[in-house]
C-alpha positions in Angstrom: -9.7 -11.6 19.0 -11.3 -10.2 22.3 -13.3 -6.9 21.9 -14.1 -4.1 24.7 -17.8 -2.9 24.7 -17.3 -0.2 22.2 -16.2 -2.4 19.4 -18.8 -5.7 20.1 -21.9 -4.8 18.6 -22.4 -7.3 15.7 -22.8 -4.5 13.0 -19.6 -2.9 14.0 -16.3 -3.4 12.2 -13.7 -3.9 14.9 -10.9 -4.7 12.8 -11.9 -2.5 9.9 -11.9 -4.7 7.3 -15.1 -4.0 5.4 -17.1 -7.0 7.2 -19.1 -6.7 10.2 -18.4 -8.7 13.6 -21.3 -11.1 12.9 -20.1 -11.9 9.8 -16.6 -12.5 11.0 -17.8 -14.5 13.8 -20.1 -16.6 11.4 -17.6 -17.5 9.3 -14.6 -18.1 11.8 -12.4 -15.6 10.5 -9.0 -14.0 12.2 -8.5 -10.1 11.8 -4.9 -10.8 11.9 -4.7 -13.7 9.4 -3.3 -12.7 6.0 -4.7 -15.9 4.0 -7.3 -16.3 1.6 -8.5 -20.1 1.4 -10.8 -21.4 -1.5 -11.8 -24.3 -4.0 -11.5 -24.0 -7.4 -14.2 -26.2 -8.9 -13.9 -25.5 -12.3 -11.2 -24.8 -15.0 -13.4 -21.8 -16.1 -14.1 -19.1 -15.1 -10.9 -17.2 -14.5 -10.0 -16.8 -10.7 -7.8 -14.0 -9.3 -6.6 -13.1 -6.0 -6.2 -9.5 -5.4 -4.5 -7.2 -2.7 -5.6 -3.5 -1.9 -4.5 -1.3 0.8 -7.4 1.1 0.7 -10.3 -0.8 -1.0 -10.0 1.2 -4.2 -6.8 0.3 -5.9 -6.5 -3.5 -6.2 -3.4 -5.3 -7.7 -3.7 -8.6 -9.1 -1.8 -11.3 -6.9 -2.2 -14.6 -8.6 -4.2 -16.0 -11.4 -5.9 -19.4 -11.5 -3.7 -20.6 -8.4 -4.0 -24.1 -7.1 -5.4 -27.5 -8.2 -9.0 -28.1 -9.1 -11.0 -29.5 -6.8 -8.7 -28.9 -3.8 -8.3 -26.2 -1.4 -5.9 -23.6 -2.1 -4.5 -21.1 0.3 -2.7 -18.1 -0.5 -0.8 -16.3 2.1 -0.3 -12.2 1.7 3.5 -11.1 1.9 2.8 -8.0 2.5 0.6 -8.1 5.7 2.9 -5.9 7.6 1.0 -2.7 6.4 -1.3 -1.2 8.7 -4.2 -2.5 6.8 -4.2 -4.8 3.7 -7.0 -6.7 2.3 -7.7 -9.6 0.1 -10.5 -10.7 -2.3 -11.3 -13.2 -5.0 -12.2 -11.9 -8.3 -14.1 -14.5 -10.6 -14.4 -13.7 -14.1 -16.3 -15.4 -16.9 -13.6 -15.9 -19.6 -16.5 -16.1 -22.4 
């Protein structure tokens, strides 16, 4: 992603995803990528991939996906929305 000078500061959020440019650069994220990749290292706790269009109302998309110890990639099927956010929620089942 190439930014013009108005959006290029490390503290700016050019793609409006809630993370600043520095964090996106450090993690190698693509603002046009509609995937979330992680590895479940334990059967507990409860892992839930969630999606939102406004960062306030979240829907559960998949719970405890993938195989323990292997990377799992969730691809958002609703990525055609103007703004779409994904996050991983991890909760204790105790």
